C-alpha positions as CSV (number, residue, x, y, z in Angstrom):
1,X,92.8,86.1,85.0
2,X,89.4,84.6,85.3
3,X,86.4,86.9,85.9
4,X,85.7,85.1,89.1
5,X,89.2,85.9,90.4
6,X,89.0,89.5,89.4
7,X,85.7,89.9,91.1
8,X,87.0,88.3,94.3
9,X,89.7,90.9,94.6
10,X,87.2,93.8,94.7
11,X,86.7,93.9,98.4
12,X,85.2,97.4,98.7
13,X,86.1,99.8,101.4
14,X,87.7,98.4,104.6
15,X,86.8,99.9,107.9
16,X,89.7,101.7,109.7
17,X,91.7,99.9,112.4
18,X,93.3,101.9,115.2
19,X,96.5,101.9,114.6
20,X,98.8,100.3,112.1
21,X,125.0,95.3,104.2
22,X,124.4,91.5,104.1
23,X,121.4,91.8,101.9
24,X,122.7,94.1,99.2
25,X,124.7,93.8,96.1
26,X,123.8,92.3,92.7
27,X,122.0,89.0,93.0
28,X,124.1,86.0,92.3
29,X,123.6,83.9,89.1
30,X,121.9,81.1,91.0
31,X,119.4,83.5,92.7
32,X,118.7,85.2,89.3
33,X,118.0,81.8,87.8
34,X,115.5,80.9,90.5
35,X,113.8,84.3,90.1
36,X,113.6,83.9,86.4
37,X,112.0,80.5,86.9
38,X,109.6,81.9,89.6
39,X,108.5,84.8,87.4
40,X,108.0,82.5,84.4
41,X,105.8,80.2,86.5
42,X,103.8,83.2,87.8
43,X,103.3,84.7,84.3
44,X,102.1,81.3,83.0
45,X,99.5,81.2,85.7
46,X,98.1,84.6,84.9
47,X,95.2,84.5,82.4
48,X,95.0,88.2,81.7
49,X,98.2,89.8,80.5
50,X,98.9,93.4,81.2
51,X,98.2,95.6,78.2
52,X,99.0,99.2,77.3
53,X,95.5,100.1,78.0
54,X,96.0,99.3,81.7
55,X,96.3,102.4,83.7
56,X,98.2,103.0,86.9
57,X,96.0,103.7,89.9
58,X,96.7,107.0,91.6
59,X,99.3,106.9,94.4
60,X,100.5,103.4,93.5
61,X,103.9,103.8,91.8
62,X,105.2,101.4,89.2
63,X,108.8,100.5,89.2
64,X,111.5,101.8,86.8
65,X,115.0,100.4,86.2
66,X,117.2,101.0,89.2
67,X,114.3,101.8,91.5
68,X,111.8,100.0,93.7
69,X,108.4,101.2,95.0
70,X,107.6,100.2,98.5
71,X,104.1,100.8,100.0
72,X,103.1,100.5,103.7
73,X,100.2,102.0,105.8
74,X,101.9,103.1,109.0
75,X,103.6,106.5,109.1
76,X,105.0,105.7,112.5
77,X,107.1,102.9,111.1
78,X,108.3,104.7,108.0
79,X,111.4,106.6,109.4
80,X,113.0,103.5,110.9
81,X,112.1,101.3,108.0
82,X,113.5,103.9,105.5
83,X,116.7,103.9,107.4
84,X,117.0,100.1,107.0
85,X,116.0,100.3,103.4
86,X,118.6,103.0,102.8
87,X,121.3,100.7,104.1
88,X,120.2,98.1,101.6
89,X,120.2,100.7,98.8
90,X,123.7,101.8,99.6
91,X,124.9,98.2,99.0
92,X,122.6,97.3,96.1
93,X,122.7,100.6,94.2
94,X,118.9,100.4,93.9
95,X,116.9,103.4,95.1
96,X,113.9,102.4,97.2
97,X,111.6,104.9,98.8
98,X,108.8,104.0,101.2
99,X,105.3,105.5,100.4
100,X,102.7,105.6,103.2
101,X,99.1,105.2,102.4
102,X,96.5,105.1,105.1
103,X,94.8,101.8,106.0
104,X,91.6,102.2,104.0
105,X,93.2,103.7,100.9
106,X,96.0,101.2,101.1
107,X,93.7,98.3,100.3
108,X,91.5,100.2,97.8
109,X,94.6,101.1,95.8
110,X,96.2,97.7,96.2
111,X,93.0,96.1,94.8
112,X,92.9,98.6,91.9
113,X,96.6,97.7,91.3
114,X,95.8,94.0,91.3
115,X,93.0,94.2,88.9
116,X,94.7,96.9,86.7
117,X,98.1,95.2,86.6
118,X,100.1,97.7,88.6
119,X,101.1,96.9,92.2
120,X,104.0,98.3,94.2
121,X,107.2,96.2,93.9
122,X,107.3,95.5,97.6
123,X,104.5,95.9,100.1
124,X,102.9,94.6,103.3
125,X,100.5,91.7,103.5
126,X,98.0,91.2,106.3
127,X,96.0,88.2,107.5
128,X,92.7,89.8,106.5
129,X,93.4,89.4,102.8
130,X,96.6,87.3,102.3
131,X,94.7,84.2,101.2
132,X,92.9,86.1,98.5
133,X,96.0,87.7,97.1
134,X,97.9,84.4,97.1
135,X,95.1,82.4,95.5
136,X,94.8,85.1,92.8
137,X,98.4,84.9,91.8
138,X,99.2,88.5,92.7
139,X,102.2,87.8,94.9
140,X,105.7,86.6,93.8
141,X,106.2,83.0,94.8
142,X,109.2,83.1,97.2
143,X,109.5,79.4,97.9
144,X,112.5,78.5,95.8
145,X,114.2,81.9,96.6
146,X,113.9,81.2,100.3
147,X,115.2,77.6,99.8
148,X,118.4,78.9,98.1
149,X,118.9,81.8,100.6
150,X,121.6,81.8,103.2
151,X,119.8,84.6,105.1
152,X,116.2,83.3,105.4
153,X,115.4,80.2,107.3
154,X,111.7,80.1,108.1
155,X,112.3,78.1,111.2
156,X,113.6,81.3,112.8
157,X,110.2,83.0,112.7
158,X,107.0,82.5,114.6
159,X,105.3,79.5,113.0
160,X,101.8,81.1,112.9
161,X,103.1,84.0,110.9
162,X,105.0,81.8,108.5
163,X,102.0,79.6,107.9
164,X,99.8,82.6,107.3
165,X,101.6,83.5,104.1
166,X,101.5,79.9,102.7
167,X,99.2,78.6,100.1
168,X,99.3,75.1,98.6
169,X,102.7,74.6,100.2
170,X,104.2,77.7,98.6
171,X,105.5,80.7,100.5
172,X,104.5,84.2,99.4
173,X,105.8,86.5,102.1
174,X,108.7,86.7,104.6
175,X,107.5,87.5,108.1
176,X,108.1,91.1,109.1
177,X,106.9,91.4,112.7
178,X,104.9,90.0,115.5
179,X,102.6,91.9,117.7
180,X,101.1,91.4,121.2
181,X,98.3,93.3,123.0
182,X,98.9,94.9,126.4
183,X,97.2,97.3,128.8
184,X,98.5,100.9,128.4
185,X,97.7,103.1,131.4
186,X,98.1,106.7,132.7
187,X,100.3,106.6,135.8
188,X,99.4,110.2,136.7
189,X,95.7,109.4,136.8
190,X,96.2,106.3,138.8
191,X,98.3,108.2,141.3
192,X,95.7,111.1,141.6
193,X,92.9,108.7,142.1
194,X,94.8,106.5,144.6
195,X,94.5,103.3,142.5
196,X,97.4,100.8,142.4
197,X,98.9,100.3,139.0
198,X,97.7,97.2,137.0
199,X,99.9,94.2,137.5
200,X,100.0,90.4,136.7
201,X,97.4,89.7,139.5
202,X,94.6,91.6,137.8
203,X,91.5,89.8,136.6
204,X,89.0,91.2,134.2
205,X,86.8,91.9,137.3
206,X,89.6,93.8,138.9
207,X,90.0,95.7,135.7
208,X,86.3,96.7,135.7
209,X,86.3,97.8,139.3
210,X,89.5,99.8,138.8
211,X,87.9,101.6,135.8
212,X,85.0,102.7,138.1
213,X,87.4,104.1,140.6
214,X,89.4,105.9,137.9
215,X,86.4,107.7,136.5
216,X,85.4,111.3,137.3
217,X,84.2,114.3,135.5
218,X,87.6,114.8,133.8
219,X,88.3,111.4,132.5
220,X,87.1,107.8,132.1
221,X,88.7,104.7,133.5
222,X,88.9,103.0,130.2
223,X,88.2,103.6,126.5
224,X,87.2,101.1,123.8
225,X,85.5,101.3,120.4
226,X,83.6,98.7,118.4
227,X,86.5,98.7,115.9
228,X,89.0,97.8,118.6
229,X,88.7,94.0,118.1
230,X,92.3,92.8,118.2
231,X,93.0,95.7,120.6
232,X,90.1,94.8,122.8
233,X,87.3,92.3,123.0
234,X,88.9,89.6,120.9
235,X,91.4,89.1,123.8
236,X,88.6,89.0,126.4
237,X,86.5,86.6,124.3
238,X,89.2,84.0,124.2
239,X,90.3,84.7,127.8
240,X,86.7,83.9,128.9
241,X,86.6,80.7,126.9
242,X,84.7,82.0,123.9
243,X,85.9,82.2,120.3
244,X,85.4,84.4,117.2
245,X,85.8,81.8,114.5
246,X,86.3,78.0,114.5
247,X,89.6,76.5,113.7
248,X,88.3,75.2,110.4
249,X,87.1,78.7,109.5
250,X,83.5,77.4,108.9
251,X,81.6,78.6,112.0
252,X,81.2,81.8,114.0
253,X,81.7,81.7,117.7
254,X,80.1,85.1,118.4
255,X,76.9,83.4,119.7
256,X,78.9,81.3,122.2
257,X,77.8,82.3,125.8
258,X,81.4,83.1,126.8
259,X,81.8,85.3,123.7
260,X,78.6,87.2,124.6
261,X,79.8,87.5,128.2
262,X,83.1,89.1,127.0
263,X,81.3,91.7,124.9
264,X,78.9,92.3,127.7
265,X,81.8,93.3,130.0
266,X,82.5,96.4,127.9
267,X,78.9,97.4,127.2
268,X,78.3,97.2,131.0
269,X,81.2,99.5,131.5
270,X,79.8,102.0,129.1
271,X,76.4,101.8,130.9
272,X,78.2,102.4,134.2
273,X,79.9,105.5,132.8
274,X,83.5,104.2,133.2
275,X,83.9,103.8,129.5
276,X,83.0,106.6,126.9
277,X,80.0,106.1,124.7
278,X,80.0,105.4,121.0
279,X,79.7,109.1,120.0
280,X,82.8,110.0,121.9
281,X,85.0,107.1,120.6
282,X,83.7,107.7,117.1
283,X,85.0,111.2,117.3
284,X,88.2,110.6,119.3
285,X,89.9,107.2,119.2
286,X,90.8,105.5,122.5
287,X,94.5,105.9,122.0
288,X,94.0,109.6,121.4
289,X,92.0,109.9,124.6
290,X,94.9,108.3,126.4
291,X,97.3,110.7,124.9
292,X,95.0,113.6,126.0
293,X,94.7,112.4,129.6
294,X,91.0,111.7,129.1
295,X,91.2,108.0,129.9
296,X,93.2,106.1,132.4
297,X,93.5,102.9,130.4
298,X,93.5,101.7,126.8
299,X,94.2,98.2,125.3
300,X,96.7,98.6,122.5
301,X,98.9,96.6,120.1
302,X,102.7,96.8,120.2
303,X,102.6,98.6,116.8
304,X,101.3,101.7,118.6
305,X,104.7,102.4,120.3
306,X,105.8,105.1,117.9
307,X,102.6,107.1,118.4
308,X,102.9,107.0,122.2
309,X,106.7,107.5,122.2
310,X,106.4,110.6,120.0
311,X,103.6,112.1,122.1
312,X,105.0,114.3,124.8
313,X,102.1,113.7,127.2
314,X,102.0,109.9,126.8
315,X,105.8,109.6,127.1
316,X,105.7,111.5,130.4
317,X,102.6,109.9,132.0
318,X,101.9,106.5,130.6
319,X,103.2,102.9,130.9
320,X,102.4,99.3,130.0
321,X,101.1,96.3,131.9
322,X,100.0,92.8,130.9
323,X,96.4,92.1,130.1
324,X,94.1,90.8,132.9
325,X,93.0,87.2,133.0
326,X,89.6,85.6,133.8
327,X,90.1,82.9,136.4
328,X,93.7,81.8,136.4
329,X,96.9,83.3,134.7
330,X,96.6,80.4,132.3
331,X,93.7,82.1,130.6
332,X,95.6,85.4,130.0
333,X,95.3,85.8,126.2
334,X,97.0,88.0,123.6
335,X,95.6,88.0,120.1
336,X,98.7,88.2,117.9
337,X,99.3,88.8,114.3
338,X,102.3,89.5,112.0
339,X,102.7,91.3,108.7
340,X,104.6,89.9,105.8
341,X,106.9,91.5,103.2
342,X,105.6,90.5,99.8
343,X,106.4,91.4,96.2
344,X,104.2,91.8,93.2
345,X,104.1,88.8,91.0
346,X,104.6,91.0,87.9
347,X,107.2,93.4,89.4
348,X,109.6,94.7,86.8
349,X,112.5,94.3,89.2
350,X,112.1,90.8,90.7
351,X,115.8,90.4,91.6
352,X,115.9,93.7,93.4
353,X,112.6,93.0,95.1
354,X,113.7,89.7,96.4
355,X,117.1,91.1,97.5
356,X,115.3,93.8,99.5
357,X,112.8,91.3,101.1
358,X,115.7,88.9,101.9
359,X,117.5,91.7,103.7
360,X,114.4,93.0,105.5
361,X,113.8,89.4,106.8
362,X,117.5,88.8,107.7
363,X,118.5,88.6,111.4
364,X,120.5,91.8,110.9
365,X,117.6,93.9,109.6
366,X,115.1,92.4,112.0
367,X,117.3,93.2,115.0
368,X,117.7,96.8,113.7
369,X,114.0,97.1,113.3
370,X,113.6,96.2,116.9
371,X,116.5,98.5,118.1
372,X,115.0,101.4,116.2
373,X,111.7,100.9,118.0
374,X,109.9,100.3,114.7
375,X,108.0,97.3,116.1
376,X,108.6,93.9,117.6
377,X,110.3,91.7,115.0
378,X,109.2,88.3,113.7
379,X,112.7,86.8,113.9
380,X,112.6,84.9,117.2
381,X,114.9,86.4,119.8
382,X,115.3,89.8,118.4
383,X,112.5,91.7,120.1
384,X,114.4,92.1,123.4
385,X,116.1,94.9,121.6
386,X,112.7,96.5,121.0
387,X,112.1,96.7,124.8
388,X,115.4,98.6,125.1
389,X,114.6,101.0,122.3
390,X,112.8,103.5,124.7
391,X,113.3,104.5,128.3
392,X,110.0,106.2,128.8
393,X,107.9,102.9,128.9
394,X,108.5,99.5,130.3
395,X,107.7,97.5,127.2
396,X,108.1,94.2,129.1
397,X,104.3,94.4,129.4
398,X,104.1,93.5,125.7
399,X,107.0,91.0,125.8
400,X,105.4,89.1,128.7
401,X,102.3,88.6,126.6
402,X,104.4,86.4,124.4
403,X,104.3,83.9,127.4
404,X,100.6,84.2,127.7
405,X,98.1,82.1,125.6
406,X,98.7,83.4,122.1
407,X,95.7,83.2,119.8
408,X,96.2,84.2,116.1
409,X,94.1,87.0,115.0
410,X,90.8,85.5,113.8
411,X,90.7,85.4,110.0
412,X,89.3,83.6,107.0
413,X,89.5,84.0,103.2
414,X,87.2,87.0,103.3
415,X,87.8,88.4,106.8
416,X,86.8,91.9,105.9
417,X,83.3,90.9,104.9
418,X,82.3,89.6,108.3
419,X,84.6,91.7,110.4
420,X,83.2,95.0,109.0
421,X,79.7,93.6,109.5
422,X,80.6,92.8,113.1
423,X,81.9,96.2,113.9
424,X,78.9,97.9,112.4
425,X,76.4,95.7,114.3
426,X,78.2,96.0,117.6
427,X,77.4,99.7,117.6
428,X,73.8,98.8,118.6
429,X,75.2,97.0,121.6
430,X,77.6,99.9,122.4
431,X,74.7,102.4,122.5
432,X,72.4,100.0,124.4
433,X,69.9,100.1,121.6
434,X,69.7,96.3,121.5
435,X,70.7,93.6,124.0
436,X,74.2,92.2,123.6
437,X,73.1,88.6,123.2
438,X,70.7,89.5,120.5
439,X,73.4,91.5,118.6
440,X,76.0,88.8,119.0
441,X,73.6,86.1,117.8
442,X,72.7,88.1,114.7
443,X,76.4,88.6,114.0
444,X,77.0,84.9,114.3
445,X,74.1,84.2,111.9
446,X,75.4,86.6,109.2
447,X,79.0,85.6,109.8
448,X,78.0,81.9,109.2
449,X,76.4,82.9,105.9
450,X,79.5,84.7,104.8
451,X,81.7,81.8,105.8
452,X,79.5,79.4,103.9
453,X,80.0,81.5,100.7
454,X,83.8,81.3,101.0
C-alpha cells in the first residue's frame, strides 16, 4: 500500500456520538469462483503484503478456520443481531460471535487493523469513513457476488444508502439499516406542566415556546449538546433552508444565514434556561437526562430504541413524535443515514464472510432485525415490523419521518476532520462566550480549508 494511503487511514481519535436459514450452507461453486476472483483482484491491488511481523491490534480478532469475527459498536443491537447470526451459524456450521467496541475505540482499532493487516472478517461501515476505506482497498469488493446472488437485489434498499457504499461503480457493503430522527418526549412532565403533547402541527417556534413552559427547577424543557448533530441541529439547519455541506462536497454551508439561524435557536434556548448548559450535557448526555426525568424533550435517532426500551423509567413515561417544521410541513426534515455490512478485503474466510453478509442483507434477516426491535431495516418495506416490536412507544413518530424531507447525513471523504472541529468550536456558542454567527463563520472557513485538502 502506498505511504499516502496508509497515512490517510490514520484518522486519529473520533469524538463520541450519542448513541449508536436461507443464507446458510456451504457456498455454491459459482459463488466460490466469484469470491476467488474478487479476492485475487483485491490482493493484486494491495501494494504492501501482510508479513509475519504484522501484529494484531488489541481487541480486534483475526479469523480462524470455521469461525468469523464480527465487530460492531452498539451493545444495544448486539443481542438481536447475535440471534440472527446464530441462525446463520446453525445452517452454515461456521461459528460467528459479535464483539462490541465503543464508537471511539472502534475506529481507532479498525484503523490499526487496516494499517497492520488485521481487520475483523465482518464489520459495520459508516458514512463518515466509508469512502476512505473503499479507496484504500480495505473492503472486500462485493459487486460480482451481489450480481450472482438470488438474495440481494440492491433495488430493494434505500438508494442513498446503496450509493454511499459505492466507489468507482463497485459495491463494498450491503445496507444494514436506515435511521430517522424524531422528537422523544416525557408524557408525565407534559401532563404535570399542562402542556399538550407535540404533534404534526408543531413548528420550531412552537417547540421553543413549549420548552419554556416545560422548564422548572426540577427539569428542563429540552436538552441538546454540541455533538448532537444528526440528532439535533442538522435537522433544523436543513428545515430552515440552510445546509451543512454542498452537494459537490466542496463548500461549507455553516456560514449560510439560515444555518446560523438554526444554531441560534438552540443557543437562545440555553440562554433562556429551557435547555441545559454545556457543563451539564458534557456530564450527562441528553438521552440520559430524558431517562432520568430531567428533561421533557430530546431529539434522537431510531437507533436509540433499545436504550429507551430497556430503561424502566423511559418505557413507562416517554413516547415519540415527529420533528417540528419551520413554515410548512414540506420543510419538516429528517437527517437519515444507514450502516453497511462490509468484509475485510483480506479476510481468511471470504466465502463464509460473504455468506453471512448475504444472509444479513436478505429480506428474511432484515425483517427479523426489525421484528426484534434491533433497528429500522434498510430493506424497503420491512420496518413496519420495527414499529410493532414494542408496545411502550408509538414508533410511528420515526416511521412518519420517512415521509418528510429526507436529507442524507452530511459527509465527505474526511468527514471526521471537519465534524470534530465543528463540535469543538460550537462549544463557544453553547456557552455564550462568542456570538453564534462568528462561530459559524469560523467553522465554515476551516471546513472549506479541510474540504479543499480532500
